[in-house]
C-alpha positions in Angstrom: -20.1 -9.8 -19.8 -17.3 -11.9 -20.5 -14.2 -12.6 -18.5 -12.2 -11.0 -21.1 -14.2 -7.8 -21.0 -13.8 -7.7 -17.0 -10.1 -8.2 -17.5 -9.9 -5.5 -19.9 -11.7 -3.3 -17.5 -9.4 -4.3 -14.6 -6.4 -3.4 -16.8 -7.7 -0.1 -17.5 -8.4 0.7 -13.9 -5.0 -0.4 -13.0 -3.4 1.9 -15.8 -5.7 5.0 -14.5 -4.7 4.3 -11.0 -0.8 4.2 -12.0 -1.1 7.3 -14.3 -2.8 9.3 -11.5 -0.5 8.1 -8.9 2.6 9.0 -11.2 1.3 12.4 -11.7 0.8 13.0 -8.0 4.4 11.6 -7.6 6.0 14.1 -10.3 4.2 17.0 -8.9 5.2 16.5 -5.3 7.7 19.0 -4.1 8.8 16.8 -1.3 10.7 14.4 -3.3 13.9 14.6 -5.0 14.3 13.8 -8.7 15.7 10.3 -7.8 12.9 9.5 -5.5 10.5 10.3 -7.9 12.0 8.2 -10.6 12.3 5.3 -8.2 8.6 5.5 -6.9 7.3 5.8 -10.6 9.1 3.1 -11.7 7.9 1.0 -8.5 4.3 2.0 -9.6 4.7 0.9 -13.3 6.8 -2.3 -12.6 4.6 -3.8 -9.8 1.2 -3.1 -10.8 -1.5 -3.1 -9.1 0.3 -3.5 -5.6 2.9 -0.8 -6.6 0.4 1.8 -7.2 -1.8 1.3 -4.3 1.3 1.0 -1.9 2.9 4.5 -3.3 -0.5 5.8 -3.4 -1.3 5.2 0.3 2.1 6.4 0.9 1.6 9.8 -0.7 -1.9 10.3 0.6 -0.4 10.0 4.2 2.5 12.1 3.7 0.6 14.9 2.0 1.3 18.5 3.6 3.3 17.0 6.4 6.5 15.9 4.6 9.4 18.3 4.7 10.9 19.4 1.5 14.1 17.5 0.4 17.0 18.6 -1.5 18.4 21.1 1.0 16.2 23.9 -0.2 15.4 26.4 2.6 12.0 26.3 4.2 10.6 29.9 5.0 8.7 29.1 8.2 11.4 27.1 9.9 14.2 28.9 12.1 17.8 28.4 11.7 18.4 29.6 15.2 19.0 26.1 16.6 22.0 26.0 13.9 23.4 29.2 14.6 23.4 28.5 18.5 25.0 25.3 18.0 28.0 26.6 15.6 28.5 29.6 17.6 28.4 28.1 21.2 31.5 27.9 23.1 32.9 24.6 23.5 32.8 23.0 26.9 36.1 23.3 29.1 38.5 20.7 28.7 38.5 17.9 31.1 41.7 16.6 32.7 41.9 13.5 34.9 43.1 14.3 38.5 46.6 12.6 38.5 47.2 13.3 42.1 46.3 10.0 43.6 
């Protein structure tokens, strides 16, 4: 096997890795559109390191990353927000000027 064939095989492998990671990024529901665009650009502009780094990041974040873009998450309670908004303000404190 010549070094040219080996080099071609490496390039095909990098392209397949980048394509796979790009699909994972685009299909992710936990990223906003600008985040997806930036990550896909990193994958294709800095190969093969970009694909490996973003791929490892996506792999470690699967299933744990909260959705972004301010979409409501059905299983999360908003009670803590309601309590903070409706909580009475603490009493005003005025320094003692009697001394």
